[in-house]
N, CA, C, O and the ligand as a Tripos MOL2 file, in Angstrom:
@<TRIPOS>MOLECULE
protein
  277   275    70     0     0
PROTEIN
NO_CHARGES

@<TRIPOS>ATOM
      1 N         -62.6940   53.7600   18.0640 N.3       1 MET1
      2 CA        -61.8830   54.8900   17.6450 C.3       1 MET1
      3 C         -60.4540   54.6780   18.1130 C.2       1 MET1
      4 O         -60.2210   54.2530   19.2450 O.2       1 MET1
      5 N         -59.5060   54.9740   17.2480 N.am      2 GLU2
      6 CA        -58.0820   54.8160   17.5620 C.3       2 GLU2
      7 C         -57.4700   56.1930   17.8090 C.2       2 GLU2
      8 O         -57.7910   57.1430   17.0940 O.2       2 GLU2
      9 N         -56.5970   56.3170   18.8070 N.am      3 VAL3
     10 CA        -55.8490   57.5470   19.0610 C.3       3 VAL3
     11 C         -54.3800   57.2450   18.8420 C.2       3 VAL3
     12 O         -53.8400   56.3210   19.4510 O.2       3 VAL3
     13 N         -53.7170   58.0220   17.9720 N.am      4 VAL4
     14 CA        -52.3050   57.8420   17.6450 C.3       4 VAL4
     15 C         -51.5290   59.0430   18.1740 C.2       4 VAL4
     16 O         -51.9320   60.1860   17.9570 O.2       4 VAL4
     17 N         -50.4250   58.7940   18.8630 N.am      5 ILE5
     18 CA        -49.5540   59.8700   19.3350 C.3       5 ILE5
     19 C         -48.5060   60.1240   18.2660 C.2       5 ILE5
     20 O         -47.7800   59.2140   17.8640 O.2       5 ILE5
     21 N         -48.4300   61.3900   17.7990 N.am      6 ASP6
     22 CA        -47.5170   61.7080   16.7000 C.3       6 ASP6
     23 C         -46.9310   63.0910   16.9290 C.2       6 ASP6
     24 O         -47.0620   63.6350   18.0250 O.2       6 ASP6
     25 N         -46.2860   63.6750   15.9210 N.am      7 ARG7
     26 CA        -45.6200   64.9570   16.0450 C.3       7 ARG7
     27 C         -46.5450   66.1340   15.7340 C.2       7 ARG7
     28 O         -46.1600   67.2800   15.9700 O.2       7 ARG7
     29 N         -47.7340   65.8970   15.2190 N.am      8 LEU8
     30 CA        -48.6920   66.9750   15.0000 C.3       8 LEU8
     31 C         -49.3060   67.3620   16.3330 C.2       8 LEU8
     32 O         -49.3620   66.5410   17.2490 O.2       8 LEU8
     33 N         -49.7770   68.6230   16.4580 N.am      9 SER9
     34 CA        -50.4690   68.9700   17.6940 C.3       9 SER9
     35 C         -51.7870   68.2270   17.7780 C.2       9 SER9
     36 O         -52.2070   67.8420   18.8690 O.2       9 SER9
     37 N         -52.4410   68.0190   16.6630 N.am     10 GLY10
     38 CA        -53.6680   67.2460   16.6390 C.3      10 GLY10
     39 C         -54.2280   67.1910   15.2380 C.2      10 GLY10
     40 O         -54.0410   68.1180   14.4500 O.2      10 GLY10
     41 N         -54.9160   66.1040   14.9240 N.am     11 LEU11
     42 CA        -55.5200   65.9510   13.6070 C.3      11 LEU11
     43 C         -56.6600   64.9610   13.7060 C.2      11 LEU11
     44 O         -56.5120   63.8840   14.2840 O.2      11 LEU11
     45 N         -57.8020   65.3300   13.1380 N.am     12 CYS12
     46 CA        -58.9100   64.4020   13.0350 C.3      12 CYS12
     47 C         -59.1970   64.2100   11.5600 C.2      12 CYS12
     48 O         -59.4650   65.1780   10.8490 O.2      12 CYS12
     49 N         -59.1460   62.9820   11.0960 N.am     13 ALA13
     50 CA        -59.3490   62.6870    9.6810 C.3      13 ALA13
     51 C         -60.7940   62.3000    9.4050 C.2      13 ALA13
     52 O         -61.0940   61.7220    8.3600 O.2      13 ALA13
     53 N         -61.7100   62.6220   10.3540 N.am     14 TYR14
     54 CA        -63.1200   62.2950   10.2130 C.3      14 TYR14
     55 C         -63.3320   60.8140   10.0040 C.2      14 TYR14
     56 O         -64.2600   60.3980    9.3100 O.2      14 TYR14
     57 N         -62.4910   60.0410   10.5910 N.am     15 GLY15
     58 CA        -62.6270   58.5980   10.5610 C.3      15 GLY15
     59 C         -62.3940   58.0720   11.9580 C.2      15 GLY15
     60 O         -62.5700   58.7950   12.9380 O.2      15 GLY15
     61 N         -62.0050   56.8380   12.0520 N.am     16 PRO16
     62 CA        -61.8250   56.2550   13.3850 C.3      16 PRO16
     63 C         -60.4800   56.5770   14.0320 C.2      16 PRO16
     64 O         -60.1870   56.0460   15.1030 O.2      16 PRO16
     65 N         -59.6480   57.4280   13.4200 N.am     17 THR17
     66 CA        -58.3230   57.6930   13.9640 C.3      17 THR17
     67 C         -58.1380   59.1700   14.3000 C.2      17 THR17
     68 O         -58.4260   60.0390   13.4770 O.2      17 THR17
     69 N         -57.6560   59.4530   15.5150 N.am     18 ILE18
     70 CA        -57.2670   60.7980   15.9350 C.3      18 ILE18
     71 C         -55.7660   60.7670   16.1720 C.2      18 ILE18
     72 O         -55.2670   59.8680   16.8480 O.2      18 ILE18
     73 N         -55.0440   61.7310   15.6280 N.am     19 ILE19
     74 CA        -53.5900   61.7890   15.7930 C.3      19 ILE19
     75 C         -53.2690   62.9430   16.7340 C.2      19 ILE19
     76 O         -53.7380   64.0620   16.5240 O.2      19 ILE19
     77 N         -52.4720   62.6810   17.7710 N.am     20 ILE20
     78 CA        -52.0890   63.6660   18.7730 C.3      20 ILE20
     79 C         -50.5720   63.7580   18.8380 C.2      20 ILE20
     80 O         -49.8850   62.7360   18.8410 O.2      20 ILE20
     81 N         -50.0450   64.9820   18.8910 N.am     21 GLU21
     82 CA        -48.5970   65.1830   18.9560 C.3      21 GLU21
     83 C         -48.0090   64.4600   20.1650 C.2      21 GLU21
     84 O         -48.5390   64.5390   21.2730 O.2      21 GLU21
     85 N         -46.9150   63.7620   19.9310 N.am     22 SER22
     86 CA        -46.3010   62.9620   20.9920 C.3      22 SER22
     87 C         -45.7320   63.8200   22.1170 C.2      22 SER22
     88 O         -45.5840   63.3320   23.2370 O.2      22 SER22
     89 N         -45.4090   65.0890   21.8480 N.am     23 GLU23
     90 CA        -44.7960   65.9550   22.8590 C.3      23 GLU23
     91 C         -45.8360   66.6430   23.7520 C.2      23 GLU23
     92 O         -45.4730   67.2290   24.7720 O.2      23 GLU23
     93 N         -47.1180   66.5820   23.3870 N.am     24 LEU24
     94 CA        -48.1360   67.2310   24.2130 C.3      24 LEU24
     95 C         -48.2830   66.5080   25.5430 C.2      24 LEU24
     96 O         -48.1930   65.2830   25.6140 O.2      24 LEU24
     97 N         -48.5090   67.2770   26.5820 N.am     25 ASP25
     98 CA        -48.7960   66.6720   27.8690 C.3      25 ASP25
     99 C         -49.7010   67.5960   28.6740 C.2      25 ASP25
    100 O         -50.0540   68.6870   28.2280 O.2      25 ASP25
    101 N         -50.0640   67.1440   29.8510 N.am     26 GLY26
    102 CA        -50.8850   67.9520   30.7380 C.3      26 GLY26
    103 C         -52.2320   68.3260   30.1330 C.2      26 GLY26
    104 O         -52.8260   67.5690   29.3650 O.2      26 GLY26
    105 N         -52.6880   69.5040   30.4990 N.am     27 LYS27
    106 CA        -54.0200   69.9400   30.0850 C.3      27 LYS27
    107 C         -54.1000   70.1520   28.5760 C.2      27 LYS27
    108 O         -55.1580   69.9610   27.9760 O.2      27 LYS27
    109 N         -52.9760   70.5500   27.9580 N.am     28 GLU28
    110 CA        -52.9730   70.7400   26.5010 C.3      28 GLU28
    111 C         -53.2530   69.4190   25.7820 C.2      28 GLU28
    112 O         -53.9770   69.4030   24.7860 O.2      28 GLU28
    113 N         -52.6960   68.3230   26.2700 N.am     29 ALA29
    114 CA        -52.9460   67.0100   25.6650 C.3      29 ALA29
    115 C         -54.4110   66.6220   25.8260 C.2      29 ALA29
    116 O         -55.0390   66.1470   24.8800 O.2      29 ALA29
    117 N         -54.9460   66.8220   27.0080 N.am     30 LEU30
    118 CA        -56.3570   66.5000   27.2550 C.3      30 LEU30
    119 C         -57.2600   67.3240   26.3440 C.2      30 LEU30
    120 O         -58.1830   66.7910   25.7280 O.2      30 LEU30
    121 N         -56.9930   68.6130   26.2630 N.am     31 GLU31
    122 CA        -57.8290   69.4810   25.4410 C.3      31 GLU31
    123 C         -57.7250   69.1120   23.9590 C.2      31 GLU31
    124 O         -58.7200   69.1770   23.2370 O.2      31 GLU31
    125 N         -56.5450   68.7300   23.5040 N.am     32 THR32
    126 CA        -56.3740   68.3540   22.0980 C.3      32 THR32
    127 C         -57.1240   67.0700   21.7730 C.2      32 THR32
    128 O         -57.7560   66.9810   20.7210 O.2      32 THR32
    129 N         -57.0660   66.0790   22.6500 N.am     33 VAL33
    130 CA        -57.8030   64.8280   22.4280 C.3      33 VAL33
    131 C         -59.2970   65.1140   22.3370 C.2      33 VAL33
    132 O         -59.9790   64.6160   21.4410 O.2      33 VAL33
    133 N         -59.8030   65.9220   23.2740 N.am     34 ILE34
    134 CA        -61.2330   66.2560   23.2690 C.3      34 ILE34
    135 C         -61.5910   67.0440   22.0190 C.2      34 ILE34
    136 O         -62.6090   66.7780   21.3790 O.2      34 ILE34
    137 N         -60.7530   68.0140   21.6720 N.am     35 HIS35
    138 CA        -60.9810   68.8380   20.4840 C.3      35 HIS35
    139 C         -61.1140   67.9530   19.2310 C.2      35 HIS35
    140 O         -62.0630   68.1010   18.4600 O.2      35 HIS35
    141 N         -60.1710   67.0500   19.0400 N.am     36 GLU36
    142 CA        -60.1970   66.2010   17.8440 C.3      36 GLU36
    143 C         -61.3600   65.2010   17.9120 C.2      36 GLU36
    144 O         -61.9450   64.8590   16.8840 O.2      36 GLU36
    145 N         -61.6890   64.7390   19.1040 N.am     37 TYR37
    146 CA        -62.8410   63.8460   19.2630 C.3      37 TYR37
    147 C         -64.1280   64.5690   18.8490 C.2      37 TYR37
    148 O         -64.9750   63.9940   18.1650 O.2      37 TYR37
    149 N         -64.2690   65.8330   19.2650 N.am     38 LEU38
    150 CA        -65.4600   66.6030   18.8840 C.3      38 LEU38
    151 C         -65.5380   66.7880   17.3790 C.2      38 LEU38
    152 O         -66.6260   66.7480   16.8060 O.2      38 LEU38
    153 N         -64.3910   66.9910   16.7290 N.am     39 HIS39
    154 CA        -64.3960   67.0560   15.2610 C.3      39 HIS39
    155 C         -64.9160   65.7430   14.6790 C.2      39 HIS39
    156 O         -65.7170   65.7470   13.7450 O.2      39 HIS39
    157 N         -64.4590   64.6280   15.2310 N.am     40 ALA40
    158 CA        -64.8670   63.3170   14.7100 C.3      40 ALA40
    159 C         -66.3620   63.0830   14.8860 C.2      40 ALA40
    160 O         -67.0150   62.5040   14.0170 O.2      40 ALA40
    161 N         -66.8960   63.5340   16.0110 N.am     41 MET41
    162 CA        -68.3050   63.2880   16.3170 C.3      41 MET41
    163 C         -69.2230   64.3340   15.6910 C.2      41 MET41
    164 O         -70.4280   64.1130   15.5780 O.2      41 MET41
    165 N         -68.6580   65.4710   15.2850 N.am     42 ASN42
    166 CA        -69.4530   66.5710   14.7210 C.3      42 ASN42
    167 C         -68.7760   67.1070   13.4660 C.2      42 ASN42
    168 O         -68.3100   68.2470   13.4600 O.2      42 ASN42
    169 N         -68.7130   66.3080   12.4020 N.am     43 PRO43
    170 CA        -67.9250   66.7090   11.2290 C.3      43 PRO43
    171 C         -68.3880   68.0160   10.5780 C.2      43 PRO43
    172 O         -67.6090   68.6480    9.8650 O.2      43 PRO43
    173 N         -69.6140   68.4260   10.8000 N.am     44 GLY44
    174 CA        -70.0910   69.6600   10.1940 C.3      44 GLY44
    175 C         -69.9720   70.8730   11.1000 C.2      44 GLY44
    176 O         -70.3160   71.9850   10.6990 O.2      44 GLY44
    177 N         -69.4910   70.6700   12.3140 N.am     45 ALA45
    178 CA        -69.4310   71.7720   13.2850 C.3      45 ALA45
    179 C         -68.3480   72.7750   12.9150 C.2      45 ALA45
    180 O         -67.3100   72.4170   12.3590 O.2      45 ALA45
    181 N         -68.6120   74.0400   13.2370 N.am     46 LYS46
    182 CA        -67.6320   75.0930   12.9680 C.3      46 LYS46
    183 C         -66.5080   75.0300   13.9940 C.2      46 LYS46
    184 O         -66.6950   74.5700   15.1200 O.2      46 LYS46
    185 N         -65.3360   75.5020   13.5770 N.am     47 GLU47
    186 CA        -64.1530   75.4640   14.4420 C.3      47 GLU47
    187 C         -64.4070   76.1780   15.7780 C.2      47 GLU47
    188 O         -63.9770   75.6990   16.8280 O.2      47 GLU47
    189 N         -65.0960   77.3080   15.7400 N.am     48 GLN48
    190 CA        -65.3530   78.0500   16.9860 C.3      48 GLN48
    191 C         -66.1680   77.2100   17.9630 C.2      48 GLN48
    192 O         -65.8980   77.2210   19.1640 O.2      48 GLN48
    193 N         -67.1620   76.4830   17.4590 N.am     49 TYR49
    194 CA        -67.9770   75.5970   18.3060 C.3      49 TYR49
    195 C         -67.0920   74.5230   18.9440 C.2      49 TYR49
    196 O         -67.1730   74.2660   20.1450 O.2      49 TYR49
    197 N         -66.2500   73.9040   18.1210 N.am     50 ILE50
    198 CA        -65.3660   72.8470   18.6180 C.3      50 ILE50
    199 C         -64.4180   73.4140   19.6760 C.2      50 ILE50
    200 O         -64.2040   72.7900   20.7150 O.2      50 ILE50
    201 N         -63.8560   74.5830   19.4170 N.am     51 GLN51
    202 CA        -62.9130   75.1780   20.3720 C.3      51 GLN51
    203 C         -63.5950   75.4870   21.7010 C.2      51 GLN51
    204 O         -63.0730   75.1540   22.7650 O.2      51 GLN51
    205 N         -64.7590   76.1240   21.6370 N.am     52 GLU52
    206 CA        -65.4520   76.5180   22.8660 C.3      52 GLU52
    207 C         -65.8650   75.3020   23.6870 C.2      52 GLU52
    208 O         -65.6260   75.2610   24.8940 O.2      52 GLU52
    209 N         -66.4760   74.3230   23.0540 N.am     53 HIS53
    210 CA        -66.9480   73.1520   23.7810 C.3      53 HIS53
    211 C         -65.7940   72.2470   24.2010 C.2      53 HIS53
    212 O         -65.8350   71.6380   25.2690 O.2      53 HIS53
    213 N         -64.7720   72.1610   23.3670 N.am     54 GLY54
    214 CA        -63.6010   71.3690   23.7330 C.3      54 GLY54
    215 C         -62.9000   71.9350   24.9530 C.2      54 GLY54
    216 O         -62.5250   71.1930   25.8600 O.2      54 GLY54
    217 N         -62.7240   73.2470   24.9770 N.am     55 GLU55
    218 CA        -62.0630   73.8880   26.1110 C.3      55 GLU55
    219 C         -62.9010   73.7250   27.3820 C.2      55 GLU55
    220 O         -62.3670   73.4280   28.4500 O.2      55 GLU55
    221 N         -64.2110   73.9210   27.2570 N.am     56 ALA56
    222 CA        -65.0850   73.8010   28.4330 C.3      56 ALA56
    223 C         -65.0520   72.3780   28.9930 C.2      56 ALA56
    224 O         -64.9540   72.1890   30.2060 O.2      56 ALA56
    225 N         -65.1350   71.3830   28.1160 N.am     57 LEU57
    226 CA        -65.1120   69.9980   28.5750 C.3      57 LEU57
    227 C         -63.7490   69.6370   29.1520 C.2      57 LEU57
    228 O         -63.6640   68.9340   30.1590 O.2      57 LEU57
    229 N         -62.6790   70.1170   28.5140 N.am     58 ALA58
    230 CA        -61.3300   69.8490   29.0390 C.3      58 ALA58
    231 C         -61.1630   70.4620   30.4270 C.2      58 ALA58
    232 O         -60.5920   69.8320   31.3160 O.2      58 ALA58
    233 N         -61.6560   71.6830   30.6180 N.am     59 ASN59
    234 CA        -61.5640   72.3160   31.9370 C.3      59 ASN59
    235 C         -62.3050   71.5040   32.9940 C.2      59 ASN59
    236 O         -61.7960   71.2900   34.0950 O.2      59 ASN59
    237 N         -63.5070   71.0540   32.6520 N.am     60 LEU60
    238 CA        -64.2980   70.2580   33.5900 C.3      60 LEU60
    239 C         -63.5880   68.9590   33.9370 C.2      60 LEU60
    240 O         -63.4300   68.6230   35.1100 O.2      60 LEU60
    241 N         -63.1540   68.2180   32.8960 N.am     61 LEU61
    242 CA        -62.5100   66.9260   33.1470 C.3      61 LEU61
    243 C         -61.1810   67.0940   33.8770 C.2      61 LEU61
    244 O         -60.8090   66.2520   34.6940 O.2      61 LEU61
    245 N         -60.4580   68.1890   33.5810 N.am     62 TRP62
    246 CA        -59.1890   68.4580   34.2690 C.3      62 TRP62
    247 C         -59.4420   68.6650   35.7660 C.2      62 TRP62
    248 O         -58.7130   68.1450   36.6100 O.2      62 TRP62
    249 N         -60.4890   69.4340   36.0760 N.am     63 GLN63
    250 CA        -60.8310   69.6770   37.4840 C.3      63 GLN63
    251 C         -61.2190   68.3890   38.1910 C.2      63 GLN63
    252 O         -61.0080   68.2550   39.3960 O.2      63 GLN63
    253 N         -61.7810   67.4460   37.4540 N.am     64 LEU64
    254 CA        -62.1730   66.1640   38.0310 C.3      64 LEU64
    255 C         -61.0240   65.1690   38.0840 C.2      64 LEU64
    256 O         -61.1790   64.0530   38.5820 O.2      64 LEU64
    257 N         -59.8620   65.5830   37.5640 N.am     65 GLY65
    258 CA        -58.6730   64.7340   37.6580 C.3      65 GLY65
    259 C         -58.3270   63.9340   36.4230 C.2      65 GLY65
    260 O         -57.4340   63.0880   36.4710 O.2      65 GLY65
    261 N         -59.0170   64.1800   35.3040 N.am     66 ALA66
    262 CA        -58.7120   63.4400   34.0720 C.3      66 ALA66
    263 C         -57.3410   63.8410   33.5390 C.2      66 ALA66
    264 O         -57.0010   65.0240   33.5260 O.2      66 ALA66
    265 N         -56.5600   62.8680   33.1030 N.am     67 ARG67
    266 CA        -55.2320   63.1030   32.5340 C.3      67 ARG67
    267 C         -55.0360   62.1980   31.3330 C.2      67 ARG67
    268 O         -55.6170   61.1150   31.2700 O.2      67 ARG67
    269 N         -54.2100   62.6370   30.3670 N.am     68 VAL68
    270 CA        -53.8220   61.8340   29.2220 C.3      68 VAL68
    271 C         -52.4300   61.2770   29.5090 C.2      68 VAL68
    272 O         -51.4980   62.0320   29.7840 O.2      68 VAL68
    273 N         -52.2980   59.9830   29.4440 N.am     69 SER69
    274 CA        -50.9650   59.3900   29.7140 C.3      69 SER69
    275 C         -50.5460   58.5070   28.5570 C.2      69 SER69
    276 O         -49.4640   57.9200   28.5890 O.2      69 SER69
    277 ZN        -60.1550   72.1610   15.2440 Zn       70 ZN70
@<TRIPOS>BOND
     1     1     2 1
     2     2     3 1
     3     3     4 2
     4     3     5 am
     5     5     6 1
     6     6     7 1
     7     7     8 2
     8     7     9 am
     9     9    10 1
    10    10    11 1
    11    11    12 2
    12    11    13 am
    13    13    14 1
    14    14    15 1
    15    15    16 2
    16    15    17 am
    17    17    18 1
    18    18    19 1
    19    19    20 2
    20    19    21 am
    21    21    22 1
    22    22    23 1
    23    23    24 2
    24    23    25 am
    25    25    26 1
    26    26    27 1
    27    27    28 2
    28    27    29 am
    29    29    30 1
    30    30    31 1
    31    31    32 2
    32    31    33 am
    33    33    34 1
    34    34    35 1
    35    35    36 2
    36    35    37 am
    37    37    38 1
    38    38    39 1
    39    39    40 2
    40    39    41 am
    41    41    42 1
    42    42    43 1
    43    43    44 2
    44    43    45 am
    45    45    46 1
    46    46    47 1
    47    47    48 2
    48    47    49 am
    49    49    50 1
    50    50    51 1
    51    51    52 2
    52    51    53 am
    53    53    54 1
    54    54    55 1
    55    55    56 2
    56    55    57 am
    57    57    58 1
    58    58    59 1
    59    59    60 2
    60    59    61 am
    61    61    62 1
    62    62    63 1
    63    63    64 2
    64    63    65 am
    65    65    66 1
    66    66    67 1
    67    67    68 2
    68    67    69 am
    69    69    70 1
    70    70    71 1
    71    71    72 2
    72    71    73 am
    73    73    74 1
    74    74    75 1
    75    75    76 2
    76    75    77 am
    77    77    78 1
    78    78    79 1
    79    79    80 2
    80    79    81 am
    81    81    82 1
    82    82    83 1
    83    83    84 2
    84    83    85 am
    85    85    86 1
    86    86    87 1
    87    87    88 2
    88    87    89 am
    89    89    90 1
    90    90    91 1
    91    91    92 2
    92    91    93 am
    93    93    94 1
    94    94    95 1
    95    95    96 2
    96    95    97 am
    97    97    98 1
    98    98    99 1
    99    99   100 2
   100    99   101 am
   101   101   102 1
   102   102   103 1
   103   103   104 2
   104   103   105 am
   105   105   106 1
   106   106   107 1
   107   107   108 2
   108   107   109 am
   109   109   110 1
   110   110   111 1
   111   111   112 2
   112   111   113 am
   113   113   114 1
   114   114   115 1
   115   115   116 2
   116   115   117 am
   117   117   118 1
   118   118   119 1
   119   119   120 2
   120   119   121 am
   121   121   122 1
   122   122   123 1
   123   123   124 2
   124   123   125 am
   125   125   126 1
   126   126   127 1
   127   127   128 2
   128   127   129 am
   129   129   130 1
   130   130   131 1
   131   131   132 2
   132   131   133 am
   133   133   134 1
   134   134   135 1
   135   135   136 2
   136   135   137 am
   137   137   138 1
   138   138   139 1
   139   139   140 2
   140   139   141 am
   141   141   142 1
   142   142   143 1
   143   143   144 2
   144   143   145 am
   145   145   146 1
   146   146   147 1
   147   147   148 2
   148   147   149 am
   149   149   150 1
   150   150   151 1
   151   151   152 2
   152   151   153 am
   153   153   154 1
   154   154   155 1
   155   155   156 2
   156   155   157 am
   157   157   158 1
   158   158   159 1
   159   159   160 2
   160   159   161 am
   161   161   162 1
   162   162   163 1
   163   163   164 2
   164   163   165 am
   165   165   166 1
   166   166   167 1
   167   167   168 2
   168   167   169 am
   169   169   170 1
   170   170   171 1
   171   171   172 2
   172   171   173 am
   173   173   174 1
   174   174   175 1
   175   175   176 2
   176   175   177 am
   177   177   178 1
   178   178   179 1
   179   179   180 2
   180   179   181 am
   181   181   182 1
   182   182   183 1
   183   183   184 2
   184   183   185 am
   185   185   186 1
   186   186   187 1
   187   187   188 2
   188   187   189 am
   189   189   190 1
   190   190   191 1
   191   191   192 2
   192   191   193 am
   193   193   194 1
   194   194   195 1
   195   195   196 2
   196   195   197 am
   197   197   198 1
   198   198   199 1
   199   199   200 2
   200   199   201 am
   201   201   202 1
   202   202   203 1
   203   203   204 2
   204   203   205 am
   205   205   206 1
   206   206   207 1
   207   207   208 2
   208   207   209 am
   209   209   210 1
   210   210   211 1
   211   211   212 2
   212   211   213 am
   213   213   214 1
   214   214   215 1
   215   215   216 2
   216   215   217 am
   217   217   218 1
   218   218   219 1
   219   219   220 2
   220   219   221 am
   221   221   222 1
   222   222   223 1
   223   223   224 2
   224   223   225 am
   225   225   226 1
   226   226   227 1
   227   227   228 2
   228   227   229 am
   229   229   230 1
   230   230   231 1
   231   231   232 2
   232   231   233 am
   233   233   234 1
   234   234   235 1
   235   235   236 2
   236   235   237 am
   237   237   238 1
   238   238   239 1
   239   239   240 2
   240   239   241 am
   241   241   242 1
   242   242   243 1
   243   243   244 2
   244   243   245 am
   245   245   246 1
   246   246   247 1
   247   247   248 2
   248   247   249 am
   249   249   250 1
   250   250   251 1
   251   251   252 2
   252   251   253 am
   253   253   254 1
   254   254   255 1
   255   255   256 2
   256   255   257 am
   257   257   258 1
   258   258   259 1
   259   259   260 2
   260   259   261 am
   261   261   262 1
   262   262   263 1
   263   263   264 2
   264   263   265 am
   265   265   266 1
   266   266   267 1
   267   267   268 2
   268   267   269 am
   269   269   270 1
   270   270   271 1
   271   271   272 2
   272   271   273 am
   273   273   274 1
   274   274   275 1
   275   275   276 2
@<TRIPOS>SUBSTRUCTURE
     1 MET1         2 RESIDUE 1 A MET
     2 GLU2         6 RESIDUE 1 A GLU
     3 VAL3        10 RESIDUE 1 A VAL
     4 VAL4        14 RESIDUE 1 A VAL
     5 ILE5        18 RESIDUE 1 A ILE
     6 ASP6        22 RESIDUE 1 A ASP
     7 ARG7        26 RESIDUE 1 A ARG
     8 LEU8        30 RESIDUE 1 A LEU
     9 SER9        34 RESIDUE 1 A SER
    10 GLY10       38 RESIDUE 1 A GLY
    11 LEU11       42 RESIDUE 1 A LEU
    12 CYS12       46 RESIDUE 1 A CYS
    13 ALA13       50 RESIDUE 1 A ALA
    14 TYR14       54 RESIDUE 1 A TYR
    15 GLY15       58 RESIDUE 1 A GLY
    16 PRO16       62 RESIDUE 1 A PRO
    17 THR17       66 RESIDUE 1 A THR
    18 ILE18       70 RESIDUE 1 A ILE
    19 ILE19       74 RESIDUE 1 A ILE
    20 ILE20       78 RESIDUE 1 A ILE
    21 GLU21       82 RESIDUE 1 A GLU
    22 SER22       86 RESIDUE 1 A SER
    23 GLU23       90 RESIDUE 1 A GLU
    24 LEU24       94 RESIDUE 1 A LEU
    25 ASP25       98 RESIDUE 1 A ASP
    26 GLY26      102 RESIDUE 1 A GLY
    27 LYS27      106 RESIDUE 1 A LYS
    28 GLU28      110 RESIDUE 1 A GLU
    29 ALA29      114 RESIDUE 1 A ALA
    30 LEU30      118 RESIDUE 1 A LEU
    31 GLU31      122 RESIDUE 1 A GLU
    32 THR32      126 RESIDUE 1 A THR
    33 VAL33      130 RESIDUE 1 A VAL
    34 ILE34      134 RESIDUE 1 A ILE
    35 HIS35      138 RESIDUE 1 A HIS
    36 GLU36      142 RESIDUE 1 A GLU
    37 TYR37      146 RESIDUE 1 A TYR
    38 LEU38      150 RESIDUE 1 A LEU
    39 HIS39      154 RESIDUE 1 A HIS
    40 ALA40      158 RESIDUE 1 A ALA
    41 MET41      162 RESIDUE 1 A MET
    42 ASN42      166 RESIDUE 1 A ASN
    43 PRO43      170 RESIDUE 1 A PRO
    44 GLY44      174 RESIDUE 1 A GLY
    45 ALA45      178 RESIDUE 1 A ALA
    46 LYS46      182 RESIDUE 1 A LYS
    47 GLU47      186 RESIDUE 1 A GLU
    48 GLN48      190 RESIDUE 1 A GLN
    49 TYR49      194 RESIDUE 1 A TYR
    50 ILE50      198 RESIDUE 1 A ILE
    51 GLN51      202 RESIDUE 1 A GLN
    52 GLU52      206 RESIDUE 1 A GLU
    53 HIS53      210 RESIDUE 1 A HIS
    54 GLY54      214 RESIDUE 1 A GLY
    55 GLU55      218 RESIDUE 1 A GLU
    56 ALA56      222 RESIDUE 1 A ALA
    57 LEU57      226 RESIDUE 1 A LEU
    58 ALA58      230 RESIDUE 1 A ALA
    59 ASN59      234 RESIDUE 1 A ASN
    60 LEU60      238 RESIDUE 1 A LEU
    61 LEU61      242 RESIDUE 1 A LEU
    62 TRP62      246 RESIDUE 1 A TRP
    63 GLN63      250 RESIDUE 1 A GLN
    64 LEU64      254 RESIDUE 1 A LEU
    65 GLY65      258 RESIDUE 1 A GLY
    66 ALA66      262 RESIDUE 1 A ALA
    67 ARG67      266 RESIDUE 1 A ARG
    68 VAL68      270 RESIDUE 1 A VAL
    69 SER69      274 RESIDUE 1 A SER
    70 ZN70       277 GROUP 0 **** ****
């Protein structure tokens, strides 16, 4: 899977590429990467499911020290 930093806040094209806004940083960047990854891995999932699980996983990984650089 490829992750591209761009001007969008986030985009998953249901393929091997996730696009993340270049200006995102901190926990918002981590949550966006996870959010778009969940879309890629669960193409039929509803947005609410992706948001809830993405936020929960981002919170956990943030507490463990995960960062997007
Ligand atoms: Zn979404």
